C-alpha positions in Angstrom: -29.8 15.6 119.0 -26.8 13.7 120.3 -28.6 10.4 119.5 -29.3 11.6 115.9 -25.7 12.7 115.5 -24.4 9.4 116.8 -26.6 7.5 114.3 -25.5 9.7 111.4 -21.8 9.2 112.3 -22.4 5.4 112.6 -24.1 5.4 109.2 -21.3 7.4 107.6 -18.7 5.0 109.1 -20.6 2.0 107.8 -20.8 3.4 104.3 -17.1 4.2 104.4 -16.2 0.7 105.6 -18.4 -1.0 103.0 -16.5 -2.9 100.3 -16.7 -1.3 96.9 -18.8 -3.2 94.3 -16.9 -6.2 92.8 -15.4 -5.4 89.4 -15.8 -8.5 87.1 -13.2 -7.1 84.8 -10.3 -7.1 87.3 -11.1 -9.7 89.9 -8.5 -12.5 89.9 -10.0 -14.3 92.9 -13.6 -14.4 94.2 -14.9 -14.4 97.8 -18.4 -15.6 98.7 -19.4 -12.1 99.4 -18.2 -10.8 96.0 -20.0 -13.8 94.4 -23.2 -12.8 96.1 -23.0 -9.3 94.9 -22.2 -10.3 91.3 -24.9 -13.0 91.2 -27.5 -10.5 92.3 -26.9 -8.3 89.3 -30.0 -9.2 87.4 -29.4 -6.5 84.9 -26.5 -8.5 83.6 -27.9 -10.9 81.0 -24.3 -12.2 80.7 -21.7 -12.0 83.4 -18.1 -12.0 82.1 -15.2 -12.5 84.5 -12.3 -11.3 82.4 -9.4 -11.9 84.9 -10.6 -14.6 87.3 -7.9 -17.3 87.6 -9.1 -19.1 90.8 -12.5 -20.3 91.7 -13.4 -21.6 95.1 -16.3 -24.2 95.2 -18.3 -22.1 97.7 -18.0 -19.0 95.6 -18.9 -21.0 92.5 -22.0 -22.3 94.2 -23.2 -18.7 94.9 -22.2 -17.5 91.5 -24.3 -20.3 89.9 -27.4 -18.6 91.2 -26.9 -15.8 88.7 -29.9 -15.7 86.4 -28.0 -15.0 83.2 -25.1 -16.6 81.4 -21.6 -16.7 83.0 -18.4 -16.5 81.0 -14.9 -17.2 82.5 -12.4 -15.6 80.1 -9.2 -16.4 82.0 -9.9 -19.4 84.1 -7.4 -22.1 83.1 -8.1 -24.7 85.8 -11.5 -26.0 87.1 -11.7 -28.4 90.0 -14.4 -31.1 90.1 -15.9 -29.5 93.2 -16.2 -26.0 91.5 -17.5 -27.7 88.3 -20.2 -29.5 90.4 -21.3 -26.2 91.9 -21.5 -24.5 88.5 -23.3 -27.4 87.0 -26.4 -26.4 89.1 -26.7 -23.2 87.1 -30.2 -23.1 85.6 -30.4 -23.3 81.8 -31.3 -20.3 79.7 -34.3 -20.5 77.3 -32.9 -18.4 74.5 -31.9 -20.4 71.4 -28.1 -20.7 70.9 -27.2 -18.9 74.1 -24.6 -20.3 76.5 -25.1 -20.8 80.2 -21.5 -21.4 81.0 -18.5 -20.5 78.8 -14.9 -21.2 79.6 -12.7 -19.4 77.1 -9.3 -20.4 78.5 -9.8 -24.0 79.7 -7.5 -26.1 77.5 -7.4 -29.3 79.6 -10.0 -31.0 81.8 -9.5 -33.6 84.5 -11.6 -36.7 83.8 -13.7 -36.0 87.0 -14.3 -32.4 86.0 -15.4 -33.5 82.5 -17.9 -36.0 83.8 -19.4 -33.4 86.2 -19.7 -30.7 83.4 -21.5 -33.3 81.3 -24.4 -33.3 83.8 -25.0 -29.5 83.3 -28.5 -29.0 81.9 -27.7 -25.7 80.1 -25.6 -25.0 77.1 -21.8 -25.3 77.7 -19.1 -23.7 75.6 -15.5 -24.9 75.7 -13.8 -23.2 72.6 -10.2 -23.7 73.8 -10.4 -27.3 74.9 -7.6 -29.1 73.2 -8.3 -32.7 74.1 -11.6 -34.4 74.8 -11.6 -37.9 76.2 -15.0 -38.1 77.9 -17.7 -39.6 75.7 -20.3 -38.2 78.2 -19.0 -34.6 77.7 -18.8 -35.1 73.9 -22.4 -36.3 73.9 -23.4 -33.3 76.0 -21.7 -30.9 73.6 -23.2 -32.7 70.5 -26.7 -32.5 71.9 -26.7 -28.7 72.5 -28.4 -26.2 70.3 -26.5 -23.5 68.3 -23.2 -23.8 66.4 -20.7 -26.2 67.9 -17.2 -24.7 67.8 -14.4 -26.4 69.7 -10.6 -26.0 69.9 -9.5 -29.6 69.8 -6.0 -30.2 68.6 -6.4 -33.9 68.4 -9.5 -35.9 67.5 -10.1 -39.7 68.1 -12.6 -41.6 66.0 -14.8 -42.3 69.0 -15.2 -38.6 69.9 -15.5 -37.6 66.2 -18.4 -40.0 65.8 -20.2 -38.6 68.8 -19.7 -34.9 67.8 -20.9 -35.8 64.2 -24.4 -36.4 65.6 -24.8 -32.7 66.4 -28.0 -31.1 65.0 -27.7 -27.9 66.9 -28.9 -25.4 64.2 -31.6 -27.5 62.6 -34.6 -26.1 64.5 -35.3 -23.2 66.8 -38.4 -23.9 68.8 -37.9 -21.3 71.6 -40.9 -19.3 70.4 -44.3 -20.9 71.1 -45.9 -22.3 68.0 -43.0 -21.3 65.7 -40.2 -23.2 64.1 -37.2 -21.5 62.6 -34.6 -23.2 60.3 -31.4 -22.0 58.5 -31.9 -20.9 54.9 -29.5 -23.7 53.7 -31.4 -26.3 55.7 -28.2 -27.4 57.5 -28.8 -29.4 60.7 -25.4 -28.6 62.2 -22.4 -26.3 62.0 -19.5 -28.3 63.5 -16.4 -26.1 63.6 -13.0 -27.5 64.6 -11.1 -24.3 65.2 -7.6 -25.6 66.0 -7.3 -29.1 64.6 -4.0 -29.4 62.6 -4.3 -33.0 61.4 -7.1 -35.4 60.6 -6.6 -39.2 60.6 -8.5 -41.4 58.1 -10.4 -43.2 60.9 -11.5 -39.8 62.4 -12.5 -38.6 58.9 -14.6 -41.7 58.4 -16.2 -41.1 61.8 -17.2 -37.6 60.7 -18.9 -38.9 57.6 -22.2 -39.2 59.4 -22.3 -35.4 60.1 -25.0 -33.5 58.3 -24.6 -29.8 57.7 -21.6 -27.5 57.6 -18.2 -29.0 58.7 -15.4 -26.5 59.2 -11.8 -27.8 59.2 -9.9 -24.6 58.4 -6.8 -25.4 60.4 -5.8 -28.3 58.1 -3.1 -27.2 55.7 -3.0 -30.5 53.9 -5.2 -33.6 53.8 -4.3 -37.2 53.0 -6.1 -39.1 50.2 -7.4 -41.5 52.8 -8.8 -38.8 55.1 -10.3 -37.0 52.0 -12.0 -40.2 51.0 -13.5 -40.5 54.5 -14.8 -36.9 54.4 -16.2 -37.6 50.9 -18.6 -40.1 52.4 -20.6 -37.2 53.8 -24.0 -36.8 52.2 -24.5 -33.2 51.0 -23.9 -30.2 53.2 -20.8 -28.1 53.1 -17.1 -29.0 53.7 -15.0 -26.0 54.5 -11.3 -26.5 54.0 -10.2 -22.9 53.8 -6.7 -23.6 55.3 -5.5 -26.1 52.7 -2.4 -24.9 51.0 -1.5 -28.1 49.2 -3.7 -30.5 47.2 -2.3 -33.6 45.6 -4.0 -35.2 42.6 -4.9 -38.2 44.8 -6.6 -36.0 47.4 -8.4 -34.1 44.8 -9.6 -37.3 43.2 -11.0 -38.4 46.6 -12.7 -35.1 47.3 -14.3 -35.1 43.9 -16.5 -37.9 45.2 -18.1 -35.6 47.7 -21.6 -34.4 46.5 -21.8 -31.2 48.7 -20.4 -27.7 48.7 -16.6 -27.7 48.8 -14.6 -24.7 49.8 -10.8 -24.4 49.5 -10.3 -20.7 49.4 -6.6 -20.6 50.6 -5.3 -23.0 48.0 -2.8 -21.0 46.0 -1.9 -23.4 43.2 -3.2 -26.5 41.5 -1.8 -29.1 39.2 -3.5 -30.0 36.0 -4.1 -33.5 37.3 -5.8 -32.2 40.4 -8.0 -29.9 38.3 -9.0 -32.8 36.1 -10.0 -34.8 39.1 -12.0 -31.9 40.7 -14.0 -31.3 37.5 -16.0 -34.4 38.4 -17.1 -32.9 41.7 -20.9 -32.4 42.0 -21.8 -29.3 44.0 -20.5 -25.8 44.6 -16.7 -25.5 44.4 -14.8 -22.5 45.8 -11.2 -21.9 44.6 -11.0 -18.1 45.0 -7.5 -18.2 46.4 -5.7 -19.5 43.3 -2.8 -17.3 42.2 -2.0 -17.1 38.5 -3.4 -20.5 37.5 -2.2 -21.7 34.1 -4.6 -21.4 31.2 -4.8 -25.2 31.0 -5.8 -25.5 34.7 -8.4 -22.7 34.2 -9.8 -24.3 31.1 -10.4 -27.5 33.0 -11.8 -25.9 36.1 -14.2 -23.8 34.0 -15.9 -26.9 32.8 -17.2 -27.4 36.4 -20.7 -26.0 36.3 -20.6 -24.5 39.9 -17.0 -23.4 40.3 -16.0 -20.0 41.8 -12.6 -18.8 40.7 -10.6 -15.7 41.5 -12.1 -12.5 40.1 -9.8 -10.6 37.7 -8.3 -7.3 38.8 -10.1 -4.1 37.7 -9.1 -2.9 34.2 -10.0 0.1 32.1 -13.4 -0.1 30.4 -13.2 -1.5 26.9 -9.8 -3.1 27.5 -10.5 -6.5 29.0 -8.0 -9.1 27.9 -9.0 -12.7 27.1 -7.0 -14.0 30.1 -9.0 -11.9 32.4 -12.3 -13.2 30.9 -11.0 -16.8 31.5 -10.3 -16.1 35.2 -13.8 -14.6 35.9 -16.0 -17.7 35.7 -17.8 -18.0 39.0 -21.2 -18.8 40.6 -23.1 -17.3 43.5 -21.4 -17.4 46.9 -21.6 -20.4 49.3 -24.3 -21.0 51.8 -21.8 -21.0 54.7 -18.5 -19.1 54.7 -16.6 -19.5 58.0 -13.1 -18.2 57.1 -11.1 -18.6 60.3 
């Protein structure tokens, strides 16, 4: 009896002394033991570490054995050693899923970028402000799924590499089946924080096929617009433009794909006359009180979408409202932020 009692007391003491399960929402640092416990959670298809700000290479190596995706929501610095350990994480087979996501990484040391480029799975760096590594750019461009990146500056060299992305063209993850987007786009390339676009970078993006999103541009030079107009088809989403010169409008009119400028509040008659030459869907639903002359010109565009008139009482629709209502079906791709 005394032996049994001793064993029970020992067991109770061991349970009491055992560390509580690691909480991925509150951990700011990670021990090897905590990493082992988290990596073993096979019921987590995606492990999100909401508060982790430091990552030891040894803990990273253990964490990389997790069989699902891993997201670092608060990690702002990643050493080459920890990056090398995480790069061993085995790729997931689900189309468009991300193995490793770093939501707060804004800068990468050259050595860290080169190591991450060797990762076999999908990598997401939505907050990265500067990308200098051609190897990492090629890695991102070769991934499946939409490519959304937070660059605040873009060199022509990196732009040309990212423009080769064909991440949404085909989903072959199901044996014997191939899935494609309804609009046939090969890529959705989304620059989520780019405030300016140089003409050389715009020309480098001309080879991109699919949906190109540049919603953080508030204005666009005629030279950059001419570069973007070299694109063949697809969609050009410029939903952040608030100013449009006649020269820029003239350059954009040469683009033969879908063109969206939903935040543009006003337009000159000269710009409207230039845009009526555009071939493809044209979205100008943000115009505020355009003049009758501008409306008359824009309505000659066969695929224009203009602001819808405000609701009015039945049987009392003024002519001006009818003029404002010319529109076509919505666009094939509508990223708005």
